[in-house]
C-alpha positions in Angstrom: -275.2 6.1 -54.1 -272.8 3.0 -55.0 -271.1 2.7 -57.7 -272.9 0.1 -59.2 -275.5 1.7 -59.4 -275.2 3.6 -62.4 -274.8 2.7 -65.7 -271.4 3.3 -66.7 -269.5 2.6 -70.6 -266.8 3.3 -71.5 -266.1 7.2 -70.0 -264.7 7.7 -65.9 -266.8 8.3 -63.5 -266.2 10.2 -60.3 -266.3 6.9 -57.2 -268.5 6.9 -54.4 -266.0 8.2 -51.8 -264.8 11.0 -53.6 -268.0 11.9 -54.6 -269.3 11.5 -51.2 -266.1 14.6 -49.9 -266.9 16.3 -53.2 -271.1 16.5 -52.1 -270.4 17.4 -48.7 -267.8 20.3 -49.8 -270.7 22.0 -51.8 -272.7 22.2 -49.1 -276.2 21.8 -51.4 -278.6 23.8 -49.8 -282.7 24.5 -50.6 -282.8 26.9 -53.6 -279.7 25.9 -55.7 -278.7 26.2 -58.8 -276.2 23.5 -59.3 -274.1 22.9 -62.3 -272.1 20.0 -63.0 -269.4 21.1 -65.7 -268.2 17.9 -67.4 -270.3 15.3 -66.2 -269.5 12.5 -67.7 -271.8 9.7 -67.3 -274.0 12.4 -64.2 -273.1 10.4 -61.6 -272.6 13.0 -59.2 -275.4 15.2 -61.1 -277.5 12.8 -60.8 -276.7 12.2 -57.1 -276.5 16.1 -56.6 -280.2 15.7 -58.0 -281.3 12.9 -55.4 -279.9 14.9 -52.2 -281.7 17.9 -53.3 -285.4 16.1 -54.0 -284.5 14.7 -50.6 -284.3 18.2 -48.9 -288.3 18.7 -50.4 -286.6 21.7 -53.4 -286.8 19.5 -56.3 -289.5 22.5 -57.9 -287.3 25.8 -56.4 -284.2 23.6 -56.9 -282.4 23.1 -60.6 -279.6 20.0 -62.3 -277.8 21.4 -65.1 -275.7 18.5 -66.3 -273.0 19.8 -68.9 -271.4 17.2 -71.3 -269.4 17.4 -74.3 -269.0 13.7 -75.2 -271.9 12.3 -77.3 -271.3 9.3 -75.0 -272.3 10.7 -71.9 -274.8 12.7 -73.2 -276.6 8.9 -73.1 -275.3 7.2 -69.8 -276.7 11.1 -68.1 -280.0 10.8 -70.1 -280.5 7.0 -68.4 -278.9 7.9 -65.2 -281.2 10.1 -64.9 -284.8 8.5 -65.8 -283.2 5.4 -63.7 -282.6 7.1 -60.7 -283.5 10.8 -60.2 -286.8 10.3 -62.2 -288.8 12.2 -59.7 -286.2 15.8 -59.9 -288.1 17.5 -62.4 -285.3 21.1 -63.3 -282.5 18.5 -64.8 -281.4 19.7 -67.8 -278.8 18.2 -69.6 -276.3 20.7 -71.5 -274.8 19.4 -74.8 -271.7 21.2 -75.5 -268.4 22.3 -74.6 -267.6 24.9 -71.9 -267.4 28.1 -71.1 -268.8 28.3 -73.5 -272.3 26.9 -73.2 -272.2 28.4 -70.7 -273.3 31.7 -70.8 -277.1 31.0 -71.1 -277.1 29.9 -68.6 -278.8 30.2 -65.1 -276.3 31.7 -62.3 -275.2 28.7 -60.2 -275.7 28.5 -56.4 -273.2 25.8 -56.4 -270.4 24.5 -59.4 -268.5 20.6 -59.2 -266.3 20.5 -62.1 -265.4 16.9 -63.0 -264.0 17.2 -66.5 -262.6 21.1 -68.0 -260.7 19.5 -71.4 -258.0 22.3 -70.2 -260.8 25.5 -69.9 -260.5 25.5 -66.6 -259.5 29.4 -65.6 -261.7 30.1 -68.3 -264.7 28.7 -67.1 -264.6 29.6 -63.2 -264.3 33.3 -65.0 -267.5 32.2 -66.2 -268.7 30.9 -63.6 -267.7 33.8 -60.9 -269.2 36.1 -63.4 -272.3 34.7 -63.5 -272.6 35.0 -59.3 -269.1 36.3 -57.7 -270.2 34.1 -54.6 -270.9 30.7 -55.9 -269.3 27.5 -54.4 -266.8 25.9 -56.7 -266.0 22.6 -56.3 -262.9 20.6 -58.5 -261.8 17.4 -58.5 -258.3 17.2 -60.3 -255.8 13.2 -60.3 -252.8 15.7 -62.0 -250.3 18.4 -60.7 -250.8 20.2 -63.7 -254.3 21.2 -63.0 -253.9 21.9 -58.9 -251.2 24.3 -60.4 -253.5 26.2 -62.9 -256.0 25.9 -59.6 -253.1 27.5 -57.1 -252.6 30.3 -60.6 -256.1 31.2 -60.4 -256.5 31.2 -55.9 -253.5 33.7 -56.1 -254.6 36.0 -58.9 -257.9 35.9 -57.8 -258.4 37.9 -53.7 -261.9 37.8 -54.0 -261.6 33.6 -52.9 -261.4 31.1 -50.7 -259.9 27.9 -50.3 -259.4 24.6 -49.1 -257.3 21.9 -50.8 -258.1 18.4 -49.4 -256.6 14.5 -50.7 -259.3 11.8 -50.7 -256.5 8.2 -51.2 -259.0 5.7 -51.4 -257.8 1.9 -51.0 -260.5 -1.4 -52.1 -259.7 -4.6 -51.1 -259.4 -7.4 -53.6 -259.5 -11.0 -53.4 -256.0 -12.6 -54.2 -256.6 -16.8 -53.9 -257.3 -17.0 -50.0 -255.1 -13.4 -49.5 -256.8 -9.5 -49.8 -254.8 -6.7 -50.4 -255.7 -3.7 -50.8 -255.4 -1.9 -54.3 -254.6 2.1 -54.2 -256.8 4.4 -56.8 -255.7 7.0 -57.4 -255.3 9.9 -55.0 -258.0 12.4 -56.2 -257.3 16.4 -55.1 -260.8 18.3 -54.7 -260.1 21.8 -54.3 -263.1 24.1 -52.9 -263.0 27.9 -53.8 -265.8 30.3 -52.4 -266.0 33.2 -53.6 -266.7 36.5 -51.6 -267.3 39.7 -51.9 -263.9 42.6 -51.2 -263.1 42.7 -47.2 -265.6 40.0 -46.0 -264.8 36.8 -44.2 -266.0 33.3 -44.7 -265.2 30.4 -43.2 -264.4 27.8 -45.3 
């Protein structure tokens, strides 16, 4: 989905190119219980709802958009009503993770776009709910990437993949066109596994 179709406000939004890679890495399936933690404008949650709806999974899948900022709550609601009105199992969860995750059903797929400094606790909460959940994390900072690497070393139950997405957009400058670089994004994919099992990433 193009960025321009979303109502954005002042909150940061996962851009279309990074969103496409992240949704690809999530490998959503029919029957998915999907959490979008730190949903911001809701672009990932809404596009996930659209994809699940296209699979015919509107009644046996669910999307939970978790956001603590009042502006984000408003934008997510507006974007969902505008772009995925037919997806009946879209749930807006207001509050800070991991505290608000406790009453939610176990997720099969999780996207973490913003953790508010609580990445470790969020991932631990996810794995307590479902040790085999598939988790995709977006980060622009080396500190968060380092924290991901530390968790991978500590939690031997995880398979992982890390890719960097670097996007440049063409912009007009008078008679010429220049490439304007966007911030590089690390897309970290974690997959829980049973002890002794092998998972192909």
